[in-house]
Structures are given as structure tokens and as C-alpha cells.
N, C-alpha and C positions, 0 to 999 in steps of 0.2 A: 368085803369083812362086815363082819358086825360087833356087836357092841358086849364086848362079855361083862362089861357092868348093871344092874338097875338103872332103873331110870330113877330112881332116890341116892342113889349109888351116885352117878354118874353129875347128878345134881351138887353131893355133897363136892366131889371133887370139885368143879369148878367152881361154886362158890370158894373155898377155900386159896384160887389161887391169887396171887395180889398182886398189885399194878403196884404198887409201891413200895422201897427198902424190902426188896428180895433180896434173898442170901449172894446173889453176885453182885450186886447195886451196894452193898454196905461191906464185902468184901475188896472193891474198889473203891468204896473212897477214901475207907480207913488205907487202905495205900498211897493213894493219893495225898492225903491229910498228912501220913509218915515221909513224906517225900517233900516236905512244907507246903502245900495247896492248898489255901482258904479258898472256901466256896459257897454259895448256898445248893441249897438240894429242894427238890421239886417245886418250884414255883409255880403257884398257881395264878398270876398276873402273867405270868410270861405266855409267848405261842407256843403249843403244843406240851408245853412242863414239864421245859426237860430234867432231866436227871440230878443233873449238875453244870450249876452254872456258875464259871469262874470269870467275873465280873473284870475281875484287875485285864483281865488278859482278853476279853470281851469274844471267852469263847465258850460251847454250853456244850455238854455230851449228853446222846442220847445210847441209854445202855437196854438195848432191845435183844426183848428175848426171840427166838428164834423160829418159836411154831407161832406166837400173834405177830408178829409183822415179816412173815412167809422171806426170813433168810435164804436165798437161790444156793440151788445144791446142797443142800443142809440136811443130816440129818434125822435131825430136832423139827424141821416144819412138813414134818405130815398133812398129810389130808383126811378129815376123819370120815371113819367106815360108814355115817347116817347120817342125813340129812345136807346131804352134797349141795345139794341149793344154799339153803339158809350159810353152810363155814365158805362157799366160793362168797358170795354176797359179801358176807362179813369181812374176808381176809383184804380182798377190792375195795371196800371202802377202807381199810386200816393202812394198806402200801395208801390209797390217794389222799387219804389226810396226809400222814407223812414226807410223802413229796411236799404238798399243800405248805406246811409247819415249817419246814427246815427251809422255803425259797420263801415265805414271808419272814423269815428270821435273817438268813442270810441278806435280803435285800433292806434288812435295817442295820448292816453291819455285824452280823456276829459271822463271829465263827462254827461252823457247827462237825462235830467228834460223832459219829455213830459206830460203836464198839456192839458185837456179835455177842450173844451168853458163849457159842459155842466156842469164839475164842477166850475166854474168857474161863471156861474150863480147862480149854486144853493147851492152852499158850501164856497163862496167864502176867507170865513177869517178861513175855515179848511185846503184850497186848500193854502193860502199863509202861513199859520205855517208850516204843513208840509215839505212844498216846503225849504222853510227856515229854517228846520233841515235838508233839507235832503243834503242843501245846505255845509253846515258850516258840518257835517258829511263829506261830501268833504275832507275839509280844510285840515282834516290830513293824507289823505292817500298817 
């Protein structure tokens, strides 16, 4: 499959992809806030720079984009048709970094919740409610 955008158009698209405060992150954070949870966001001093840190519950939440973090069997985790070697290495590095960061946080006593972009898009209320249950169940560990 060839790219239907020019090199300049593709560069502009990729440059505009946000690393934090994406629309799904903001939507999810607002819902958590309205449910009574207080949190820190994008804590740069923590391993992995979690999207949401609930210090009271010793819980971190990562909201992963399916494309960048390679959600298995997800329609959003497509492989670009050009420069496949580059993308394959980039995706493998991202997956390995995610695993290492989560291991470090877990060993430090943090509870880790990973939420996928597709889940928020397709089943927001379910994902929110199950996340809240998971946060609260971690409270007494």
C-alpha cells in the first residue's frame, strides 16, 4: 500500500499528533474528576510519565493509543505501508519500553491500569466504571 499523501503532508500530520492531553485523555480525566477522584497528570518525574497518577490509591493509569502502542488485534493498530523497517523497529521499541516502565512502577508498589483508545471510543461508560472498580479495589491492598 502506498502513501496517498505527499511527504510534506505526511510530515505535517505526524507533527500534529499530540503526546499528551489528547481528546480521549481529557474526556477520561474529566469523568474521573466528576466521579470524585483527584489526580496528577503527565507526571514527568515518574517512570513512564503516566497519563494519570492517583497518589491516594497508589495507582497510575496509562491511556494508550492503539496505533502507537500496538494494541493486539485492534483495527487502529495498522502498519504503515512505507518505510516498514523503520516502523517495525519503532513499534517494537515502544512495546519494550512500555513493558520495562510498567515493571519498574510495579516493583515500586504502584498499581497499573492500561486503557486502550479503542475501548474509550467504543465503550466509554463500561471502561470508566471498570476502571473505577479497579482503582477502589487497589485501595485496600
